[in-house]
N, C-alpha and C positions, 0 to 999 in steps of 0.2 A: 705476637708480631715478631718479625725479624728485621733488624736494622743492618744495612750494608753501607759502608762508607767508602766511596771510590776516591782514592787519593792521587789519581794520575798514574804515572808521573807526567810531568810537563812534556809536551811535544810527542804525545803518543795517541793523537786523535781525540783527546779529552774534550775539546770544544765541540767537535762534531757529535760526540755522544751526548753532551749536555744540551746542545741546541735541539737535537732530536727529541730528547726526553721532555724538554720544556714545551716543544711544539705538539707533543702527543700525550700530555698529562692524563687526559680523560680515558683514551683507549688503553693506555698502559695500566691505569688503575682498574679498569674493567678486567684486565688480564692478571690482576693480583699484584701489581707493582705500583707503589705510590711514590711519585717524584714531587715532593711538596714545594709550594711556591711561597715566597715572602708575602705575596698578596693576602695570604690567609691569616697574616697577623697585621694587615693594614699597611704594608710597605710596598714600594715599587718592586715589581718582579725583575728577576735577572735569570738568564739561562742556566747559570751555575750558582753554586752556594759559596762563592768566594768571600762575600762580605761576612758570612757566618764564620768562616775559617779565620779571617783577619780579626774579627771581634774577639774570638777566643784567645788570640795572641796578645790582646790588649792594645790593638792599634786604635788609639783614640782620635786619630786624624780623619776617621771616616764617620759617616752619618749613622751607619749600622753599629750600635753599641753592644756591649756585653749583655746589657739588660734585654736588648732585642734578641740576641742569640739565645738567652735563657727562655724568652717567650716562645721562640721558634721551637726549641727543644720540648717545651711543655706542650705545645700544639701537637707535636708528633706523638708524644706519649699518650695524649688524651684522645686524639682523633684516629690514630692508627688502629686498623682492624686486626683482630686476633689472627686471621688467616692470610694476612698480606705481608709482602716485603716492602720496606721503605728504603729508597735509594737517596743518599746524599752524595753529591759529587763536587769536589773542590781540590784541584791540584796544589794550591798553596799549603794544604795540610802536610804535604810531603816535605816542606822546607821551613815551616815556622818554628820559632824558638820562644821560650818564656823563661823567666826567672834568672838566676845567676849561676855561675859555675862554668864548667867547660861545655863545649858544643854538645856532647852526647847527653849530659845532664839536662841541658836546656831543652833538647829534643824530647827527652823522656818526660819532662814536666809538661810540655805542651800536649803530648799524647795522653797523659794522665788527665789533664784538664778536659780534653775532648771526650774521654771515656766518662768522666764525672758529669759533664753537662747533659749527656743523654741518659745515663743511668738506665739503660735497657740491657737486660741480662743477655738476651739472644742477639748479639751484635757481632759484626765481622768487618774485615777490611778487604777491599778489592784493589789490587795494584797491577798496573800494566808497565812492563819494563821493555826497553829496547837496548840493543847492543851499545856499549858505552861510547864508542867512537861516533856513531850516528847521533846519539843523544847529546854529546858534547857539541858537535857541529850545529845541530838544530837549536840547542839552548843558547849558544853563543850568538847565533844570528838573531834570535828573538830578543835577547837582552839588548843588543845594539839597536834593533829596530824600534823597541818599545820604550827604552829609557835613554839616559845620557851616558851609559856605560861606554868607555872608550879605551879599555885596556886591550893588550894583545891577546891572541888566542892562548898562548902558553901561560900568561898570567891568569887568564880566565880558568884554565884547568887547575891552577893552584888555588884560586879563590873559591872554586866550586867543588873541590876535591871530595868533600863528604857526600855530595849528591850522587856520585858515581859508586858509592859503597852500598850497593843494593842489599847485600846480605845483612850488614849492620843496621841499615834503616828498617828493614822488615822485621828483624829480630826485636826491635823496640816495640813495634806494634803487637808482636806475638806475646809480649809480656802482659799486655792489657786486653787483648781481644783473642778469644778462643778460635774464631774462624778466620782463615786467611785464604784468599783466592788470588793466585798469581797467574797473570796472562803475559804472553810474549807478543810484542807489537809486530814483529816480523812474521808471526803466524797468522796475522789478521790482514787479509788483502785490503788495499785502499778502498775498492768499491764495495766491499762487504764488511768493513770494519764495524759498523754499527750493528749489523745482523749478528756478527760473531760475538760481540761483547754481550748483547742481551741474551743470545742463545746460551752462553756460558752461565748466565744467571737464571736460566730456565724459562725464559719468556720469548716466544716466537714473535718477531716483529717484521718478518719478511714482507708482509702485505702493506706495511705503513710507509708513507712517503719519507724519503731520506733527505738530509741536507745536501747542499752542493759539495762537490769534491773539495778536499783540503787545498788551501792556498799553496802554490808551488814555492819552493825555496828561491830566494833571490840569488842572482849570480854573485860570486865572491867579490867581484869588483864593486858592485853596488853596496854590499855590506861594508866594505872598506870605506866607500864614499860617506856613508852614514856615520861610521865610526869617527871619521875625521871631522864631520859636522859636530859630533858630540863633544869634541875637544874645544869648541868655541864657546863664546858667551851667549849663544843663541838661546832664546826662551824655549820652554817645553812645548808651548803652542806652536812655535815656528818649527821645531824639530818633528812634532807630530804631523804637521802639514807636509813637511819635506818627506817623511816616511810614506805618506799616502801617495805623493807624487812619484816617488821611486817605484812603488808597486804598480801604478798605472803605466809608467814608462816601460817597466819590465814586461808587463802583460802585452803592451802594444808591440814590443820588439821580440816577443818570445819565439816567433817563427824563424827569425834569422839569427837567433842566439847560437853561437858555436858551443860545442860540447866542452864542458869544463876540463881544463888540462892542469889546473893548479889546486892546491889545498893549502890550509893554513900552516901546516907543518909537513915535512917530508913523509912519504908513505911509510918508510921504515920506522920513523918515530911514532907515527900514529899506530902502527902495528904493535909496537912495544907498549904503548899506552893501553891498548885493549888487552894485550897479553898479560898485563899486570893484574888483571881481574880473573884470570882463568881459574884459579883455585877457589876463590870465593863464589864465582858464578856456578861452579859445579856443586859446591856445598849448598848454595841457594836452591839449585835444582833438586838435589837429593832430599833436602829438608822440607821444601815448600811446594815443589812442582815435580814430584817423583813420577807422575804419569807422563812427563815430557821426556822424549828420548834425548840422550846426550849427543852433542853439546846443547846447552840451553839456547844459544844464539847461532845463526849461520856462521860458518868459518870466515875469517878475515882473508880477503884476497887483495894482495898488494897490486894496486893499479899504477900505471906509469904517470903519476901526478907529480908535478914539480911544486916546490914550496913557493907560495905567493909572497913576493917581496915588496908589496906596497904600490902606491899610486904616485905618478909624477905630478908635478904642479900643473903641467899642460893638460894632462888628462882630467885632473880635478876641475880645471877651468872649463874644459869642453863639456863635462857632464853637468856642471852648474848652469851653463848656457842652455843646454838641451832640456834639462829637467826642471829647473827652478825659475828660469827667466822667461 
């Protein structure tokens, strides 16, 4: 058997891939790819293997324990067929840490624990990367929508700096896993992302039903509105409900939404941010994606976007009345 662990990254169509795989477990297995479910160890199913990834990190605040993770790995070793590929998919694997020491030591320890719990010789990593500026925007939006994160975009870039170091991240996996498959998000068209992903794994899924298109990004103004809500003492339940209402309101007004003219930072600063990874991205291409033409990502085009300077009190009140009241 061959084990493939899809580590994301975040915001690269991972949920669409997972939802598709979960909805098509049987036809996929008939084609030689097994996407195991928690139900097979008596636990509630989930479209991704996030709980497994969290448990390996020692997150005791969740119902899925390390013992459950070990049972799940045992199931895979026991029930996996000799001629099939097993796919595990969980983007938290890309960010979790364990143990003590500096960041990279703790990342290395987590990856070693991941390798040890499966103990399958023929195993590899599948990673999907996107250009760092788009990754940063999308991840910042998701962090604000889904949590109480309320820092500025520039502070977010500092807080999440290691996440953008693709070369260093994948090198840690290379230390523990012989096989590495690197895909580029921009090479995978939105409508054909699932087909492209599984085709790279050697499985034709073009005839199987696909999930709905990915949720569109919220306008920068609505992300800022949610960021400001996150600075209050509102409960997570309230903030979660507010996030859902923001999405509904955005969908309802999508047809009359003006084209974005602003970004979190000036275009030149964003260009510099992306350019700072030019050498490491090229090294990543040469070492782990040598069949991909240079450059690894589409060239950065400076668009006439102005820096977003925040929301007035009046506009915050208008949106509150329109969305929440």
